[in-house]
N, C-alpha and C positions, 0 to 999 in steps of 0.2 A: 616190595613188590617187585615182582619181576616184569618187564615189558618186552615184547618180542614184534618184530613188524614181518610181516607176509607178504610177498613181494612175487604178485601174482605175474604171472608168463604166459606164456600154452596153457592151460589149466584156469580158467575163468570158469570155476563150477564149484559147488557147495557139498556135492554125494561126490563120497570117494576122491577125495582130496589129501594126499599126506600129508601135506604141505604143512597148508589148514589147522587139522587133526594133531601133527604135533606141537604144533604154536601154542595155540587154544591151549592143549595138554600141559605143554611143559612149562609157561608165562600164567601172570592174574588178568596183564590185561594184554589187547596186542593194536596196533594200527595192520587194516590190509589195504595192501598199495597198487598201485596200474601205472605205469611211465607209457606217456606218450612219445618213443623214439624218434625226432626229428629224421634221427642218418637212416628211416625206415621208411622217409617220405619222402626223400630225394630223389631228386632227377639223373634217371639214368641216360648214359651218352646214344642210346637207341632212342633215344627220343620221347621215353614217357616215364612216369612217376613208378620208382621201386613197389608201391603201393600204391594202388588205385582207386578209385570210387567206389570200386562194390566190397571189395574187402576192406578201405575205411569203412564202408557204411557198416556191410555185418561186424566190423571191432567194433564200434561207438553202439551199437542196438547191442550185443554182447556184456558192454561194461553198466549199461541202467539199466539190463538186467540182473547184474550181480550185485549191483548196489542196491535196487529194492529188494533182492534178497535179503540180504544180509541186516538190512533197516530192519528186515521183519524178525530178523535175532538181536539187535540191539546196538549192531554196528554200523557201519558204511563203509564206500570200498571209497580213498582218497584216490583222484586221479588227476596226476600231475605233468606237463608235456614238461619235456628235455632228457639232458641223459642223463641217465638212470644211476649208472653211479655216482655221481654227482649229487643227486636228490636224493639218493639213501645216505651219504656222507652226512647231510645236513640234515634230515632227520635223526639221522641217531644222537647228533647233535643234538638237537631241539627238544626232543622229547628225551632223553637217558634212552636209550634203550641197550637192553642187554644183549640180543641173539636178535639173527634175520636169517629167516626162513627163506629160502626159494627150490622151485624144482630146478631140477638138473637138465640142460640142455646140449643137444648131441654136435651142431655145429660150431663152423668158423666165429659168426658174427655175435650166436649169441653164447659162446663160452668165452669171447671176448671180456662182453661186460662183465661173466662171471670173475676173468682178474684181474679187472678195474676197479670191479668193488671191494675184495681184494687188497686190491693197493691204497685204495682212498681209505680203506676201515681199518688199515696197518698198525696205526697207533693207537687205537680205539678198542677196551677193555671191555669188548661182546665175544659172542658166541654167533660162529658161520655155521649154518645146516644146508646143506641141499638134501633132494627129497627127490624118488626116484618113481614118474609116473605117467610116463610116456608112454607104455607098451602094454600089450594086454601081459606078457609073461615078465617078472620082473626077469634083469641080469641075472642076479645072485643066485637065481633058481633052474637058471639055462645050465646043460653042462658041459657047456666049454665058455671059456672067459669071449668077451665080445673080441679081442683082439684075432681069434680063432675061428670068427664067426665063417660056416659052412660058404663056400662059395655059391654053391646050386640053392635053388630055392628048399628044393625036393630034398635033401640033403638037411640041411635047416629046420626043415618040416621033422623029417625021420629023425634026424637024430639029436634035437631038440625039445620041439613042444611035445610031443611024441616021449619026453619021459618025464615033463618039468608038470606043479599044478598053476592052476589061475589060483591069487591070491585072493584073499575075500577083500569084500570090498571096506574101506572105513567108511562108518556112518559119518553123518549132519551132524552138522553140533546144534544142539539143544543153541545154547544161546554165545553171543560174542560181547565176552568182557571191553570194548573198547575204551580207550584214553580221553580222556575230554577232552575238551579246547583243541580237538584239531580243526581244521579250517573245513567248514561244508565239501563239500561234493562239487564244484561242478563241471560236466564232460562237455569238451566244444562240440561243436557244429561240426558240419562238411566243409563250409564257405570257411569256417578258422582254421581249417587244417588248409588251406588254399584252396579246394576244389571248387567250379567256379559252373561246371557242368549240371544240368538238373536228372535228379531218377525219379523216376516213377515210384508215388508211395505205395503200389501195393507191389507187392514181391511173395514167391512161394518159399524163403528162404533167410524169414527171421531168426536177427542173433541171439543168442542168449543160451543159456543153461531152461528155463522155462519152456521154450519153443523147441529143446531138442526132448526134452523130456518128451515133451508131448507126440513128437511125431515117434518115439520111439513105443509108446505105448499104441500111435492108430497104425502104423505097420506092424507092428504083432499080433497086437490081442484085440483090438475093435475091428480090423480088416482084414484080420490075417493072410495078409499078402505075402508074408513070409514063405507059405505052404506053399507058392508057386517063383516065388525068386530063383531058383536054377532056371528057369525057362525063359523068364523074359528080363532077362539083366541085361541082355546083351543090346537093348530097343535104348532109342533119345528121345521118343517124344512122351511128353505127362511127365507126373510127379513119380507115379503108382509103378513104374517097372524096375525100379532097386532100392533097394534100402533109404537111401538120399541123406547118410550118416555125413558124410562124411565132411561136410563142411562145419559139425558143428562139432566130430573128432575133433577137426588142425586146430583151433584154438584154444580146446579141453572144455568145450563146457556141457559135450558129455566123455564119460570113461568109457572106455575099451572093458573093461573090464563090467561097466555094468550094462553095457549090451553081450557080455558073453550068457552073463547070469539072467537076463533076461529070455533070452534063446534057448537055457535053460531049463529056466520056468512056459517056457512055450513049448518044449519036447515031451515036459508032464502033463500039461493042462489042454495042447490043442493036438502037436503030431510032433514028429520025427521023422527027418525023412530026406532026402536029399540036398535038398535047399535047404533046414537048417543046418546043415555040415558046413553047405557052399558059404553060407555071409562068414562063419568062424574062419574057413579055407580064406576069404579074402582080407580080412581081418591079420592075419599071421602073415601076408603078403605085407601090410605096412608095419610090423614088427620085424620082420625080413630086410625093413628099406633102413627101418631107424638102425636097427646093429652094422650092417655093412656101413650106416653111414660113420661110427663109434670106430667100425676096422677102418677106415678110407681117411677119413679127416677129412680137409681143402682139395684132397685127388677129386672128391664127388663135382667138382666145379670145374676140372680142368679139361682143355680141349681133349686129350684123350682118354679121362675117365680111369675106371679102376682098371681096366685091363691094357691100360698103356695102349691102346689102338690109334694106329696115323691113318690119317683122313685127310685129305685134299678140299677141303669145305670153298663154297661160293660165301661172299660179304656184297653180293648185289643189294644194295638198299635197299632199291628200287622194286624188286621179288618180293622181299622180306615185307614192305608196307603193306601190296598187293594182298598177301598172304594174311598180315595183318585186320586188313582191310575186310576179311571173307568177298575178294571179291574177282576170287581165281577165274572163273568163270569152271570151275570142276562142281556142281549141285553141292554134291556132300559132301564137301570141303568147305565151302560156301554158309551152308546153313550152320553149320555148327559151331563157324568163326563168329556169327553172328548173332546168334546164341550166347556165347560167351559173350563178345562184347556189348553184349542191350544188357543180360545179366551175369554174369561173373560167374558161372556155369557152366560146362559141359559133361553130358556123358562120358563111359569110359569108352566107348565106340568110337564117340565124335575126337577125342584122343589121341587112339588107335592112330584114326585114321590124318587129322591133319597134321599131324607129326609127322608121319611116313612123307606125306607131298614135299613139304619143305626142307627133310633133310633126305630124304633118299629119291625122291623126284628134283628137287630142285637143289639142291644137293648144300641147303645152305647149314652153316652150323648149329649142329644142336642148342648149343647155349644162349645161343638170341630167341629160340623159342621157349626153351627153359624163362628166361626172363621174362619175354612176354605174357608167360602162366601164369610168373610169381606176383605181375603187376595186380592182373585182374581175376585169378580166381577165388574164390569165397572159401573154394576147401585147396588154401596152397597148405600144404606140408612139405618141407623143404627136402625134405630124404627124399619121398618120394615122387617127388616132381623132379627133381634133380637125375634123377638115379631112374625111372621110367624113360624120362627124356634118351638118356643116354642108351640106354637100352634100346630102344626102339632103333635108337637113330646107326648104331653099331653094331647089338647085339642078338636082336630078336631075327627072326624070317620078313622079310619084305610084308607089309599089307598093301592087298591088289583093291585097292578105293572103287573102283566100277565093280568088280565084284561085288565089295561089300555093300554098294551104293544098292545094286539092284537085289538083295540077297537081305534082306537086314531093312531096305524102306523101297519096296520093292512100286510099289504104289506114289512113291514120293509124296507123302502123306506129311513127315520132316520135313521135308523138301518146301514143300507148300506152305510147313506155320511160320518157315525164318526166312521165305523167298518169296514172299505172295508175288513178285512178276514176275514168277513163273507159274502160278495157281492156275491161270486160265490156261494151259496147256493138257494135254489128254494126259491122264497120269499112267500113262506105259513112258512117257516118252521126259518125264519130267527128269527123272535122274539121268537121259542122257541127251538134255537138253543141248550139250554145248557139241551134239552129232548130227544133229539136223541140216539135211541139205539146205538150201537155198531153193527149191523148189515147196518145200519144208516150211521151211519159215516165213514162206506166201502162203502156203494151207493154211498156216495157223492164224495168222495175222503178228507175227513174233521177228526181230533180227535182232541175230546175235550182233551185240559190238554198240546195239540201240537199247536193246532192252534191257539184258543182260549180255555182259562181257566175255568176249572171246576168252575161251584155254588159254592161259598162261604157256603152259605147256602141257599136252596129253603123250605119258611115259613111253616111250617105245615095248615096254614089257605087259602092255595092254592091247598090244598089237593081235596074238590069239585069239582073247575074249569080245576084241573089234570083230576077229575074221565070224568065231563062231555067231554073232548076233549080226552078221551082216552088216554090218559096218566100215569106214575107213577111216584114217586116219582124217583130223578134217587140216583142212591145207591154210594157207596165208597166215597161221600164228603171230597174234601179238607182244 
């Protein structure tokens, strides 16, 4: 009787899971494992944990849900705390496992684990299988090797995905033949992982495959919000302006292929328009970053980045902390940082603006910002996060935050949601509260530096727009 171990990583789902499907098809019995690696929760030199409380909460909820789904099929998810290579080596010996199956990952920390597993099991009579489940398109189906991934996204899309097909989904297993006498599932609490702060019980982003599939059904077929996605996706306020699939995609609670085929069904049953095209278009960016990660390896984490660009960065920790806390005095930046700090999520519009302010205006090393996002974002995806930060810092055009604020939040509704100290100001001045004169502050019973921070810095690049709206650079900046 053959026995297989399935080591879950960023693929916490039963649907369309090539790793799980292969193990169940090849072995008589399976053991399903997730390892909570303490190295992923370590304290960074920047003063925060590598995995913060919001990401940890989303992970634990996803593990709870996966275990419940496994139990319905006759199995369970074994959750262990420790270094994966050590745990897997112990389990292979303890249960006389013949096979180990795991999803292949892209970046350094994950591939180091893969090499360590090979090293730990080199003297063991077993078979190690890697499976690809990270992207919409399988690398074997693209007309180029990962090392030849086109540099530009447009070329990647035109030369690659237009010439390839999306593979069919793997079916959900009907049953799981579980190895008897395996210890019962115990999923740690946040406090057991060392988190002391409290979180609100209510969240718009519950972890797990069940919540992911519910969101997919809601956004497409229940609400038909997908029909207007193209025109709402640049907003920041609320849950319905975009799909919000990214948290579940990041942990693999939702398969990119499941989204793709759901959209294709939507086009048949509801409508096909620019929005249905655009949602798939955005998913191609995710694939693009994954394949760039394969191509460049550790270079995506280095200061000069994948294009070897030299920039003299600032390492002003006090300015960095002010940015992290959402107290820069620029409302559009601070509101988005407050949402991130309180919920673990931020819109794409917000990410573009806060990263611009940190790297282009304060000129702080982009890697500090990428690390902070890694700690907090519930949709943290290693390649998307680090490459987006790099591109925003040194490759893409400068984002004019003042223009963005007045264009995308002209009445300050989003700012009012996350910066209640500005809520009593007239809607037309909320986005530019940092520009209020002494006379205006008295008129509105509001004081910069007391009710809301004075701006840390107002870029000179904003002068032309300031003149156009009849404002001047504020004096006596902190």
